[in-house]
Each structure stands twice: as C-alpha cells, then as structure tokens.
C-alpha positions, -999 to +999 in steps of 0.1 A: -039+064-219-051+087-191-037+086-156-050+097-123-018+114-116-014+149-129+010+176-139+029+188-108+010+214-088-026+204-092-048+174-095-055+162-130-045+137-157-012+138-174-018+149-209+008+128-226+020+093-220+055+106-217+045+126-186+037+094-168+074+086-166+089+120-162+107+124-129+093+152-107+129+166-104+126+177-141+092+191-135+105+212-105+135+224-125+114+235-154+092+256-131+123+276-123+145+266-094+162+294-075+184+300-044+154+303-021+142+268-032+176+253-028+179+267+007+146+253+017+155+219+003+189+219+020+173+226+055+147+199+048+173+174+037+194+179+068+163+176+090+154+143+074+189+130+075+190+136+113+158+114+115+171+088+091+206+083+106+196+063+137+166+047+120+187+034+091+212+017+114+186+004+138+165-011+109+196-027+095+206-043+128+170-055+134+171-071+099+201-092+107+228-072+088+254-047+098+244-011+106+266+002+076+243-016+052+214+005+065+234+036+057+243+023+022+206+017+016+196+052+027+224+070+008+223+052-026+186+043-026+175+075-011+194+095-037+180+075-066+144+077-054+145+115-053+165+117-085+142+096-106+109+093-087+074+104-095+067+120-061+079+155-053+085+148-016+092+111-013+122+100+009+135+065+001+155+043+024+153+012+046+119+007+062+107-011+093+081-029+072+108-049+057+126-061+089+106-094+090+112-102+054+148-092+053+157-111+084+140-142+071+159-139+038+192-134+055+185-165+077+177-187+047+201-174+020+228-152+038+236-116+029+245-125-007+211-140-011+196-108+003+215-086-021+205-108-051+168-107-040+169-070-036+183-066-071+157-089-086+129-070-067+142-038-084+138-054-118+103-066-109+093-031-097+106-015-129+085-039-149+055-031-129+060+006-135+066+001-173+034-020-175+016+007-156+005-014-128+010+014-102-027+024-102-038-012-094-014-016-066-031+013-048-063-007-047-052-026-016-081-022+009-075+000+038-082-026+065-054-048+048-029-020+050-038-012+086-037-048+095-003-057+080+012-025+093+001-033+128+012-068+125+047-057+114+047-033+144+040-063+167+069-083+151+094-055+152+087-049+189+091-086+196+124-086+177+137-059+199+129-075+233+163-091+234+182-058+232+156-039+253+162-062+282+198-072+274+190-108+272+217-134+263+205-163+242+225-196+239+220-198+202+205-178+173+173-160+180+144-179+164+125-161+137+089-173+141+069-152+166+058-179+191+093-197+191+109-163+196+088-154+227+095-189+241+132-185+236+132-150+252+111-161+281+137-190+287+165-164+287+147-141+312+173-149+339+200-131+319+182-097+320+207-068+321+195-039+343+218-015+326+203-022+291+168-018+306+178+015+320+193+028+287+163+016+267+138+032+291+158+064+290+157+064+252+120+059+250+113+085+277+134+111+259+118+105+225+083+110+243+095+140+262+111+158+232+081+152+210+058+164+238+077+195+249+100+203+220+083+190+189+107+208+165+137+190+179+150+157+163+138+135+191+153+103+177+188+118+174+185+135+209+176+102+224+204+082+207+230+108+217+218+109+253+217+071+256+252+068+241+267+095+263+250+080+294+263+045+287+298+058+280+301+082+309+287+057+334+308+028+320+277+007+317+281-030+306+259-029+276+264-042+240+271-015+215+274-013+177+312-015+180+312-046+203+288-065+180+296-053+145+330-034+148+336+000+132+315+015+105+333+023+072+338+059+063+330+055+025+307+035+003+320+002-010+329-003-046+298-015-066+298-053-071+274-078-085+261-106-063+263-143-071+236-148-098+238-184-105+205-200-117+200-221-086+205-190-065+181-169-086+154-196-083+160-199-045+156-162-037+128-156-063+100-158-037+118-134-014+123-110-044+086-111-052+077-103-016+102-074-016+087-060-048+051-064-036+057-048-002+080-021-017+054-011-042+027-009-016+047+009+009+062+035-015+029+043-031+012+046+002+039+070+012+035+090-019-003+092-013+004+105+022+026+132+008-001+141-018-026+145+010-003+168+030+006+190+000-022+189-025+002+176-051-002+144-073+025+119-077+031+097-108+027+062-096+043+043-125+072+067-126+077+062-088+077+024-092+104+026-120+124+049-097+120+025-067+132-004-090+163+015-101+170+025-064+168-011-053+192-022-080+216+006-071+213-001-033+221-038-040+252-029-061+266-010-032+259-037-006+226-023+006+192-040+008+155-031+002+146+005-005+111+019-003+093+052+003+092+058+040+061+075+053+076+090+085+106+105+068+085+117+038+061+134+062+091+150+080+104+162+047+071+180+040+069+195+075+104+208+071+095+229+042+109+209+013+103+224-021+110+194-043+131+163-049+164+180-042+157+177-005+157+139-007+190+140-026+204+164+000+193+139+028+214+113+011+244+136+008+241+145+045+242+108+055+272+103+032+290+132+050+282+117+083+298+084+072+329+102+061+333+124+093+316+108+122+314+070+114+337+060+143+314+076+169+286+052+158+305+024+174+296+037+209+259+036+203+242+009+227+221-016+210+195-009+238+192+026+225+185+015+190+160-010+203+143+018+222+141+038+190+126+008+171+101+001+200+088+036+195+086+030+157+068-002+163+043+015+186+036+042+160+031+016+133+001+002+152-025+028+142-047+026+173-074+051+161-077+034+127-080+000+142-107+012+166-126+029+138-125-002+116-136-025+145-166-002+149-174+002+112-185-032+103-179-069+110-165-074+075-138-047+078-130-060+113-126-095+100-103-084+071-082-064+096-080-092+122-071-119+096-044-097+080-029-088+113-028-124+127-015-139+094+013-112+095+023-121+129+019-158+129+024-169+092+038-147+065+035-111+053+029-119+016+003-145+026-013-119+048-017-094+020-030-119-005-055-134+018-065-099+032-070-086-003-091-116-013-114-112+017-116-074+011-125-082-025-152-107-015-166-082+010-167-055-017-185-079-041-211-087-015-217-050-007-220-041-044-243-070-050-266-059-022-265-023-034-282-031-067-319-022-069-348-029-093-377-005-093-409-007-112-429+021-129-459-001-136-483-021-113-472-055-102-474-077-072-445-069-048-447-105-036-430-114-068-399-095-059-372-107-036-369-089-003-334-076-011-348-055-041-366-023-035-396-017-058-404+020-064-436+039-066-464+022-086-478+041-116-515+033-112-525+049-145-503+027-166-512+000-192-517-032-172-502-052-201-469-034-198-444-035-171-413-012-169-384-020-146-354+001-139-321-013-126-299+009-105-263+002-094-237-021-108-251-050-127-223-076-124-218-111-114-223-104-078-258-090-084-267-112-114-285-139-093-307-114-076-316-094-107-320-126-127-346-139-102-367-108-109-364-109-146-372-146-146-405-141-128-419-111-147-409-119-183-441-140-189-465-118-169-472-090-194-474-085-231-447-058-231-416-056-209-393-026-208-360-028-188-345+006-183-307+005-178-300+042-178-289+041-141-267+010-144-231+019-135-215-010-153-223-043-171-202-074-172-205-106-192-226-123-165-251-095-166-253-098-204-260-135-201-288-128-176-305-103-200-300-127-229-317-156-210-346-133-199-350-120-234-352-155-249-377-166-223-398-134-231-395-143-268-408-178-262-438-164-243-446-138-269-435-108-247-422-077-264-388-069-248-374-034-249-340-022-234-337+015-228-309+038-218-282+013-225-248+030-229-229+025-261-201+003-245-227-018-227-247-023-259-216-037-277-211-061-248-247-072-250-246-076-288-216-099-285-239-121-263-266-121-290-289-096-273-299-082-306-331-076-326-355-092-331-349-109-297-349-073-281-355-038-292-333-008-280-346+026-271-323+055-263-345+067-234-374+054-214-397+080-229-388+068-264-396+032-253-431+043-240-437+062-272-429+030-292-454+011-271-481+038-275-475+037-313-480-001-314-512+002-295-527+025-321 
C-alpha cells in the first residue's frame, strides 16, 4: 500500500508498509543525532514549555477540572506524542478546541467519566491508525475546519467572561451558549473592577510583547506580570490557590478509572467525539508543521501515537491530548531538529511542577482568562473567513452552518453536518464540470445547456457521430451525460464514445453506458467505446457492457479506422 507520507526529509511515498508506523524519532536518530541537534532541541523544548505552561493550566480550568490535570496532560501526553509520533515537530498537550467537549463531559459524568472517555478515545484513535484511516480524516473540507475552529473560539471566549469580569454566579455556570450569556448578564451587578483591570493588563501585555518583542514569551510575561500586580497591590481577585488549592509537585501514581459496562456505554459518545476531534486537530497540526518545514508526516503513525498518549494521559489523571497548532508552530520557529524537542518540553514542565508548583497558586483566574481570550481571538481566522465568504455562496454556507452548529448545538454534529454539506457541494461542482464534446456534425439543440459541444468536423461521415466525455463520469454527472446519450443513440448508424479524458468511472456511469448501448443495439446502431482505461473496462464488463453489445477500441483513431474498414 502506498501512502502520501514519505520518508523523512522530502515528499514522497513510504516504500514499505512498516515505514507507515515507524516513529519519526527513530528516523531522526538513524540520520545521526549529535550534540548540535540536542542543543537545538533543548532550546526549542524550553521555549515551547514556557508557552505551554500557562496555556495548559488555563485550558484545564476552562474545561472544568483542576489546573494540575492540564499539566499532567501536557507532561505525559506531550512526551508520548513526541516519542511515538509520525510528525517530526508535533507538540502534544491539552488544546482549546477540547474545552467545550471536556466541560460537557465533566458536567455529565464527572472527572472519572472524563478520564474513562479519554482512555476510550485513545483506543479508538489507535484503531483508526492501524486501519490506516489517517488519510481520510484529512479530507475534512477547509470551510468546515475554519467554521468549527471559529465556533470553538466564540465558545471559549464566552466561557471566560465570568473570570474576565470577576462575576459571581449564584449556582453552577450553564453550559449552553444562550443560557450562559443569560446567566452572566443576570450577574452583571457583581462585576469586580480589580479582575477587569488584571484581565485588561494581561491582554494588553500579550499584545504589546508580540508587537514590540516578538521573540519574548508573551503569555508567560503577561501571566507573571498579572500575578505580581495582583499580589503586590493586594487585589481582591480569585486565584488558582483560592479556587483549587495548591498544585502537586509530582505526577500521581497511574490508576485505572472505573470501567463498568454501564459507565463505558454512558461515556461512549463523548469518547467518539474526543477521538474524532483529536484526530482532526492533530493531523491538521502536523500538516501545518509540514508546510513550515517541507517535511512529510506519517498520518497513521501519528494517530497511533495520539491514541497511546491519550491512554497514558488518562492513566496519570490527565484528559484529552492532541497535536496543538500554536505550540507546534512555536517549536518549528524555535529551531527544533526533531521529536526530542517535544520530549524536552514535557521534561521542562515536569521540572516546573517539582520546583515552582507552589507559585502557581498566586496566579489570578482573571489573568488566565485573559490568556484564553487571546487564544479564542486567534482561533477565529478572520482572513480565512473573509476569503471563504467572498469565494462562493456554497463555501460561505458550509462555513456559516458549521460555525452556528458549533456554537448553538454540538461540535460533533457541526462537523458531521458541515462535512455532509461540503460533500454535496463538491458533488454538485464535479457534476457541473463534466463536458461532452462532439467531433461530428449534429444539432446543438439536442444537447443540454450545461454540456459544451466542441468544434464540428464538417468533413465527417454524416452517418457517424463521435462524442468525447471529459471529467469525472460518476453519479453526480450521470443524469446529464445520460440525457445526451439517450438522445443521440438512435440518430446515426455508428456511434463512438471516446472516454480517454474521463478521470474516473463509477457503477452509476457504467449503468448509464449499458442502457445507452442496449438502446443503440435495439436501433441497429454500432456502438464503439474508445480510450477506456483497464480498470474502467473491468467495471463496465461487470455491468455487461461487453461485445457484441459494444466494441472496444484502444484509441479514437483505432475506432475511426474500424469504421472506415467497415465502409469498404
């Protein structure tokens, strides 16, 4: 089996099936890995860890679990993704895209249910990789990915309004988008000016650092500044310590979650959602890394690694792991040489836990909310949305439906519906792209407007008509092409259908040709098929498109020669 992913270093197919599942770490080590490479990976790993530290805790809190679980996820999951993955630069960890799903799972099934669903999703992703489904997952249409990413950004921002404004709710914050906004509006009288000031300072610092010192770790600078300001001024704001207590200095002992049959059945839909989103997110991140470096990832190997990482994360009390686009891009820009940088990022996070975990208790929740507000803003790809809205009404509709379903309904439903709409749009476009051209005189009134007749050969035999089909002859174009074949099969003594420019046939196309050939046979018309590829001919023959019903010619010239010979 041939894969689109290639040996490390250049585009091209893997030459053996085994290479499809060979971790990129082994590829890098076989190339020769020296001190210079290790130094580059250590610097890149530290850089990524600085970015991942506040994000991991902020994503965990926004997901409805303690900040320490975000660190467990980044450390264990991130290490395994880099150790076993099929991407040279992928950085694994908790991702903002999962906040909605994780929070909903915790609300319905508790933390134990979340951990079980994470482990089950890991098994599903491993199966997807072993079944070599990675290539198909990458077929998600671009408007769908832009739409659900933007929708997640909207939901993340809405989930942080409570901490951005320091609001106090009488009960649990609602999950659904509309109910959430209503509850927050009702609590507007509890606004905390100190929290607003800290959140504003955080967002402003992130923007300023990125604008004037782009090489500095803007997120960490903003979190440290916000924490110091709140502590030094004695501001009355909620912190990680006041809400969650202290962060442990070590990873917990591995433990299996409750896996009773009833629990497994209850969390199965959540596990499927985790697996679907994790596969899409991780492979998109790997594609981004490929575009930045010219390398090629191994999609099925990456899926298996993501599955193992999710199982490992769950064993240590973490939650969903996926490839993270922002941290992966940071890894590339920091000069990483290979997967060792991702492993070093996990080690650096573990060292932070061991040495500086108590300091995290002072971080204001408003600061982390400011970080996530920036993340949410960046997730809404403004330029991509504008381009899709201008490109076509079909793409705009797919984008809008996916975004709205993500915000107001459910992420999995949004992806499924968006993908279905994208597929229908593609079928319609491919069906319109097919053309039928004639090389012999005939009345253009007999041809539907959507088909495009070619130049007429005035010197041709009037008893013979030759048509050439161009494009994909499949079920989406079968009705249009069939209407032409149905009208001309009884108009001449000889009919040649040139298929040399047909990109593909399907069973519906074969059925259309078979029906036209039988009608021609009943009318005494000689029917010749020319330029039919070998695979397509086998398909046609299975539908009884065989001599004497039709004749086959290798080329159009051969078909013409056969007709001239018959005339003699």
